[in-house]
C-alpha positions in Angstrom: 3.2 65.6 0.7 0.6 66.3 3.0 -2.4 67.2 2.1 -2.9 70.2 4.5 -1.5 71.2 8.4 -3.1 72.5 11.3 -1.1 75.1 11.8 -0.8 77.1 15.3 -1.9 79.9 14.3 -4.3 79.7 16.8 -2.2 79.4 19.7 -1.8 83.2 20.2 -5.4 83.3 20.9 -6.0 79.8 23.2 -6.7 80.7 26.8 -4.8 80.8 29.4 -4.7 77.6 31.6 -7.2 76.9 34.0 -6.5 78.7 37.6 -4.3 75.8 39.4 -1.4 76.5 40.6 1.8 75.0 39.8 1.9 72.3 42.2 -2.1 71.0 41.5 -1.3 71.0 37.5 -0.3 66.9 37.5 2.7 66.3 36.2 2.3 63.6 32.4 4.8 60.9 31.9 4.4 59.0 28.5 6.2 55.6 28.1 6.0 54.4 24.8 7.6 50.8 23.6 8.9 49.8 21.1 7.2 46.8 19.3 5.8 45.3 22.5 3.0 43.3 21.8 -0.2 43.0 23.5 0.5 39.7 24.8 3.6 40.7 26.3 2.6 41.7 29.1 1.5 40.2 32.0 -1.2 42.1 33.7 -3.4 41.2 30.5 -3.1 37.5 31.6 0.4 35.9 30.1 2.4 33.6 32.1 5.7 32.9 30.5 7.4 36.0 31.5 6.5 38.8 34.5 6.4 42.4 34.0 5.4 43.7 37.6 5.9 47.2 36.8 4.2 47.8 34.1 1.2 45.8 35.9 1.0 48.2 38.6 0.3 51.0 36.2 -2.5 48.5 35.0 -3.9 47.3 38.1 -3.8 50.2 39.5 -5.5 52.4 36.8 -7.4 52.5 33.7 -6.0 49.1 32.1 -7.7 49.1 28.5 -8.4 45.8 26.3 -8.8 47.4 23.2 -6.1 50.2 23.0 -4.8 51.2 19.8 -1.6 52.7 18.3 -2.0 54.9 15.3 -0.4 52.6 13.2 0.9 49.1 13.0 4.5 50.8 12.3 6.3 53.1 14.5 6.9 56.6 12.3 4.1 57.1 11.4 2.2 55.4 14.8 4.5 58.6 16.8 3.1 61.0 14.1 -0.4 60.4 15.1 0.2 60.4 18.4 2.1 63.6 19.0 -0.1 65.4 15.9 -3.9 64.4 16.9 -4.1 63.6 13.0 -4.2 60.1 11.8 -1.2 59.5 10.1 -2.2 58.1 6.4 -3.3 61.6 5.6 0.5 62.8 5.6 2.1 60.9 2.3 5.4 61.6 3.9 4.3 59.4 7.2 5.8 56.1 6.9 9.1 54.3 8.2 11.9 56.5 8.5 15.8 56.0 7.4 18.2 57.7 10.0 19.0 60.8 8.2 15.3 61.5 7.0 14.0 65.4 7.7 12.0 66.5 10.4 8.5 64.9 9.6 7.1 67.3 11.5 6.4 70.6 9.9 7.2 73.3 12.8 3.8 75.3 11.7 2.2 72.1 12.8 -0.3 71.9 15.9 1.4 69.2 18.4 0.7 68.0 21.8 4.2 68.4 23.2 3.8 72.3 22.2 0.1 72.4 23.6 2.0 71.2 27.1 5.1 74.0 26.4 1.7 76.7 26.0 0.2 75.9 28.7 3.4 76.5 31.2 4.6 73.1 31.5 8.8 71.9 30.8 8.6 68.8 28.1 11.2 66.7 26.7 11.7 63.6 24.8 13.9 60.8 25.1 14.9 58.0 24.0 13.6 56.9 20.8 12.6 59.2 17.9 11.9 58.3 14.3 10.2 61.4 13.4 13.6 63.0 11.6 15.8 66.0 12.3 16.6 69.3 9.5 16.0 69.6 6.7 17.5 66.6 4.6 21.2 65.7 4.2 22.1 65.7 7.5 25.4 67.3 8.5 26.0 65.6 12.1 28.7 67.2 13.2 27.2 70.7 13.6 24.6 71.4 15.5 20.9 69.8 13.7 18.9 72.6 12.7 15.4 72.2 13.0 16.1 69.2 15.8 13.7 67.5 17.5 13.3 70.6 20.0 10.6 72.1 17.6 7.7 70.1 17.8 7.5 71.2 21.4 10.3 69.8 23.4 12.6 72.2 25.4 14.8 69.4 26.3 15.8 66.2 23.9 18.4 63.2 24.0 17.0 61.3 21.4 18.0 58.1 19.1 17.6 59.7 15.8 15.7 56.7 14.1 15.5 52.7 15.5 18.5 50.7 17.0 19.4 48.7 14.1 20.1 51.7 11.8 22.6 54.5 11.7 23.6 56.7 12.9 24.3 54.9 16.5 24.9 57.9 18.3 22.7 59.8 20.8 21.5 63.3 19.8 21.2 65.8 22.4 19.1 69.0 21.6 20.1 68.9 18.0 24.0 67.8 18.5 25.3 65.0 18.7 26.9 63.4 22.5 30.6 62.9 22.6 31.6 63.5 19.0 35.3 63.5 18.5 35.6 66.9 15.7 38.5 64.9 14.3 36.7 62.3 13.9 33.6 63.3 12.2 30.4 61.2 10.9 29.2 60.4 7.4 25.9 58.5 6.9 24.5 57.0 3.4 21.8 55.3 3.1 22.1 53.9 -0.6 26.1 53.6 -0.7 29.2 52.1 1.4 31.6 54.2 1.9 34.9 52.6 0.1 37.4 50.6 2.2 34.2 50.7 5.4 33.6 47.1 6.2 30.3 45.8 6.7 28.3 42.9 7.2 29.3 41.6 3.5 32.3 42.4 3.6 34.0 41.5 6.9 31.8 38.8 8.4 34.1 38.2 10.9 33.1 41.0 12.9 29.4 40.2 12.9 28.5 38.8 16.6 24.5 39.1 16.2 23.9 37.5 13.3 20.8 39.1 10.6 18.4 37.3 8.8 17.0 39.6 6.9 18.1 43.4 5.5 20.6 44.3 8.2 24.3 43.6 6.6 25.6 47.4 6.0 27.4 49.1 9.0 28.7 46.8 11.7 28.9 48.6 15.2 29.6 46.9 18.7 29.6 43.8 16.1 26.1 44.4 15.5 25.5 45.1 11.8 22.7 47.8 10.9 20.5 49.1 8.4 22.6 51.6 6.5 26.5 52.7 6.2 27.8 55.0 8.8 31.8 56.0 8.5 33.7 58.1 11.5 32.4 59.3 15.1 32.9 56.1 17.0 33.4 58.3 20.4 30.0 58.7 20.2 28.8 55.4 19.3 26.4 54.5 22.2 26.5 51.1 23.9 23.5 48.7 22.8 24.9 46.6 26.2 24.2 49.8 28.5 21.7 52.3 26.7 18.3 51.6 29.2 20.6 52.4 31.6 22.1 55.5 30.1 18.1 56.2 28.6 16.9 55.8 32.3 19.2 58.4 34.0 18.3 60.8 31.5 14.6 60.4 32.3 15.7 61.0 36.2 17.4 63.8 35.5 14.9 65.6 34.0 12.4 64.4 37.0 14.8 65.6 39.1 15.7 68.7 37.9 11.8 69.8 36.9 10.2 68.8 40.5 9.1 71.7 41.7 6.9 72.5 38.2 4.9 70.7 35.8 6.1 68.8 33.0 5.2 66.8 30.0 7.9 63.9 29.8 7.7 61.4 26.4 10.2 58.5 27.2 10.6 56.3 24.3 12.0 52.7 25.2 14.0 51.0 22.7 12.8 47.8 23.8 12.3 45.2 22.5 12.7 46.5 19.5 15.7 44.0 17.5 18.8 44.3 18.0 17.7 42.7 21.5 21.0 43.4 23.8 19.7 43.4 27.4 21.8 45.0 30.1 24.0 42.3 31.9 21.7 41.8 34.9 18.9 40.9 32.6 20.7 38.7 30.1 19.4 35.3 30.0 16.9 35.8 32.3 14.1 34.6 30.9 13.1 31.4 29.0 12.6 33.3 26.0 15.8 34.4 25.1 16.8 38.1 24.0 13.1 39.1 23.5 11.8 38.3 26.6 15.2 39.7 28.6 14.8 42.8 27.1 11.0 42.9 28.0 11.7 42.3 31.8 14.2 45.2 31.2 11.5 47.2 29.8 9.9 46.8 33.1 12.3 47.5 35.0 13.0 51.0 33.3 9.0 51.5 33.8 9.7 50.5 37.8 12.4 53.0 38.0 10.9 56.3 36.2 8.2 55.3 39.5 10.7 54.5 41.9 12.1 58.4 40.4 8.9 59.9 41.0 8.5 58.6 44.4 11.5 59.7 45.5 10.7 63.5 44.7 7.5 62.9 46.0 5.2 63.5 43.0 3.9 60.3 41.8 0.4 61.3 43.5 0.5 64.3 40.9 2.0 62.5 38.4 -0.1 60.8 35.3 1.5 57.9 33.3 0.4 56.7 30.4 1.9 53.5 29.0 1.5 52.2 25.4 3.4 50.6 22.5 4.0 52.2 19.3 2.8 49.0 17.2 2.3 45.4 17.8 5.3 42.8 18.1 7.5 41.1 15.4 9.5 38.0 16.6 12.1 37.8 13.6 12.5 41.4 12.7 16.2 41.4 11.1 18.4 39.2 13.3 18.9 35.6 14.4 18.3 35.4 18.3 16.0 32.8 18.6 12.6 35.1 19.1 11.2 32.6 16.1 12.1 29.2 18.5 10.2 31.3 21.4 7.4 31.5 19.6 5.6 27.9 21.3 6.8 29.5 25.0 5.3 32.8 24.7 2.6 34.8 21.9 3.4 38.6 21.8 0.2 39.1 20.3 -2.0 37.5 23.3 -4.0 35.6 20.8 -4.7 38.0 18.2 -4.1 37.7 14.6 -1.2 39.7 12.5 1.3 41.9 14.3 3.4 44.6 13.4 3.2 45.6 9.8 -0.3 44.0 10.0 -4.6 45.5 9.7 -5.4 42.6 11.8 -5.7 43.7 15.4 -2.4 42.9 16.6 -0.8 45.3 14.6 -2.3 48.4 16.6 -4.3 46.6 19.9 -1.0 47.0 22.2 -0.7 48.0 26.0 -2.8 50.3 26.9 -2.6 51.8 30.4 -3.6 54.9 32.4 -1.7 55.9 36.1 -2.7 58.9 38.5 -2.2 57.6 42.1 -5.2 58.1 44.5 -6.7 60.3 41.5 -7.7 57.2 39.3 -9.4 54.2 40.3 -8.7 50.8 39.1 -11.1 49.9 35.8 -10.4 47.3 33.3 -12.6 48.4 30.2 -12.8 47.1 26.7 -14.0 51.0 25.5 -11.9 51.8 21.9 -9.5 54.2 22.2 -6.2 55.3 20.6 -3.3 57.1 20.9 -4.6 59.3 19.0 -6.8 60.9 21.3 -4.4 62.2 24.1 -4.0 65.5 22.5 -7.7 66.5 22.5 -8.2 64.9 25.7 -5.3 66.2 27.5 -6.0 70.0 26.0 -9.2 69.2 27.9 -7.2 68.8 31.2 -5.0 71.5 30.4 -7.8 74.1 29.2 -6.0 74.7 26.1 -7.9 74.4 22.5 -6.7 72.5 19.5 -7.1 73.4 16.1 -10.4 72.6 14.1 -10.2 69.6 11.8 -8.2 67.5 14.2 -8.5 63.8 13.9 -8.1 63.6 18.1 -10.8 63.3 20.0 -11.8 64.4 23.8 -12.6 61.0 25.5 -11.1 62.1 28.4 -13.5 61.1 31.1 -12.7 58.0 29.3 -9.1 58.1 30.2 -9.3 58.8 33.7 -11.5 56.1 34.1 -15.1 57.9 34.5 -16.9 56.4 32.0 -16.5 53.4 29.4 -17.7 54.6 26.5 -14.7 55.2 24.3 -15.1 55.6 20.3 -17.5 54.8 18.2 -15.0 53.9 14.7 -11.8 54.7 14.0 -9.2 54.0 11.1 -6.9 51.5 10.9 -3.7 52.1 9.1 -0.2 49.7 8.3 2.5 50.5 6.1 0.1 52.3 3.8 -2.9 50.5 3.8 -6.3 51.1 5.8 -9.1 49.1 7.3 -12.0 50.1 9.8 -12.5 49.5 13.1 -16.5 50.1 13.7 -17.3 49.5 17.8 -16.8 45.3 17.8 -16.2 44.8 14.5 -13.3 44.8 11.9 -13.5 45.6 8.2 -10.4 45.1 5.9 -11.0 46.1 2.6 -9.5 43.9 -0.3 -5.4 45.1 -1.3 -3.9 42.5 -3.8 -0.1 41.8 -2.3 2.0 39.0 -0.3 -0.5 37.9 2.6 2.8 37.6 4.9 6.2 39.8 4.5 9.8 38.3 5.4 8.9 38.5 9.0 6.8 36.5 9.2 3.7 38.6 10.1 0.3 38.4 8.4 -0.2 41.6 6.8 -4.2 41.6 6.8 -4.4 41.5 2.4 -7.7 40.3 1.2 -9.3 39.8 -1.6 -12.9 41.4 -0.6 -14.2 43.5 2.3 -13.4 40.9 5.0 -15.9 41.6 8.5 -14.9 39.6 11.9 -16.4 40.7 14.6 -13.8 40.4 17.5 -16.6 40.3 20.5 -17.2 36.9 18.9 -13.5 35.9 17.8 -10.8 38.2 19.0 -8.8 35.5 17.0 -9.9 37.1 13.4 -9.9 33.7 11.9 -14.0 33.5 10.8 -14.7 35.8 8.3 -18.6 36.9 8.6 -19.1 39.0 5.6 -20.8 36.1 3.5 -23.0 36.0 6.1 -23.7 39.5 6.8 -23.9 41.3 3.5 -26.1 44.3 4.5 -23.6 45.2 7.5 -20.8 44.8 5.0 -22.4 47.3 3.0 -23.2 50.0 5.9 -19.5 49.7 7.3 -18.4 50.1 4.0 -19.5 53.5 3.5 -18.4 54.7 6.5 -14.9 53.8 6.0 -15.1 55.5 2.3 -17.2 58.4 3.8 -13.6 58.9 6.0 -11.0 58.1 4.0 -12.1 59.5 0.9 -9.6 59.0 -2.2 -7.2 57.7 0.8 -8.5 54.3 0.1 -6.8 52.8 -2.8 -8.4 50.0 -3.9 -6.0 47.7 -6.1 -7.7 44.9 -6.4 -10.5 44.6 -9.4 -13.3 44.6 -7.0 -15.7 47.3 -7.6 -15.4 49.8 -4.5 -19.0 50.9 -3.4 -19.5 54.6 -5.0 
């Protein structure tokens, strides 16, 4: 359980937002891709696929070349982004199953709730993966608490990931399109008697699984977890992008006359990769490349909707990813074979699940037409800092002890200061960034996982100079013992007992 929570008790005493008219207050659209790597966006220089709409944000706003997610996996990443707290401080902030209880307590401070308090309409559309209810969810009635209690007036979300059951959309706590005569049952431990799975009925499988995805088959795709019923509510994987972007457009159109905060969680390029027909087969990289192009189209559709309502100039758009990339994450879709043609890491080491830089260094762009000038900066920034920074913009206050830092001027392109340091988290393991140095503490375990990504498991305190070598292939700890000792002290001063050294190396006290 979480050791401490920052509560909302301070909200009643918060000052009202700075005196601005509704028309003057900028909207904020936060677009978060799922498993998109630093090297997947052509704005950073890759040429194998084109992402012109995402590039428009990068080339017209602040383009961060050292911008980070709060974790190398999705649930803790979103937890940190929404709460402004390091996810490793909450022991429950790990990759959740589809039937997990709500991870963020209703009493905890969140960025979307802060926007609500400032008078903004708020919405969450797309990937959620932060749990719902209190456990043992009954999907056939109103789910309480729904995603809305975190600070959203409207939600239409995927409960977990596209490869996990339940394969349904949940709008404001109710499953969309559910037939009460065909109730949903979910179990992550035991299959339902008589219900087919990828193992019992492989003839139903249209997309082959490589590891871990061999349970209930929906739309020919085997998933993680077992599901029974709810057939009328099943989503269509091949039209999911259109469905979600239409939801986003509807929210924009209905709220164009008042300030709003919109979280749009893209499902691309997470597995299973099922691009819409107009994108399938359009890249030389197979399904993974196709859904990256599809995600770029989604961004373009959002910008088009804002332009058509005449509010693009009054809307701040943040584009980023929840963590780094992965090729084979459970399905045989040719992604591994595409590696010689395209490096989703962009020359960085690691990827999703990893303490190496590609685990959390992700695309990170902030765009505000006619308000932010283009700048490319290597300032060290984190999604963690969006909460405190937007609090300054809104004239709001955040609770004491928040890990989020106010770097609004950096986000708005007015300076290039960024953070001095931060903690990196991947699957419960911690590492340390100090300026352009990366310190990875010793851990035992496998060097890679079944996805093939390097996890960042070292047998000593490894040190890398990312300014000299972004690829992290040369450990400079032996040549710099004093610097290692200095950074080790700083790291342990921040993480304290949260760092569990499971090697035999003596930890500096």
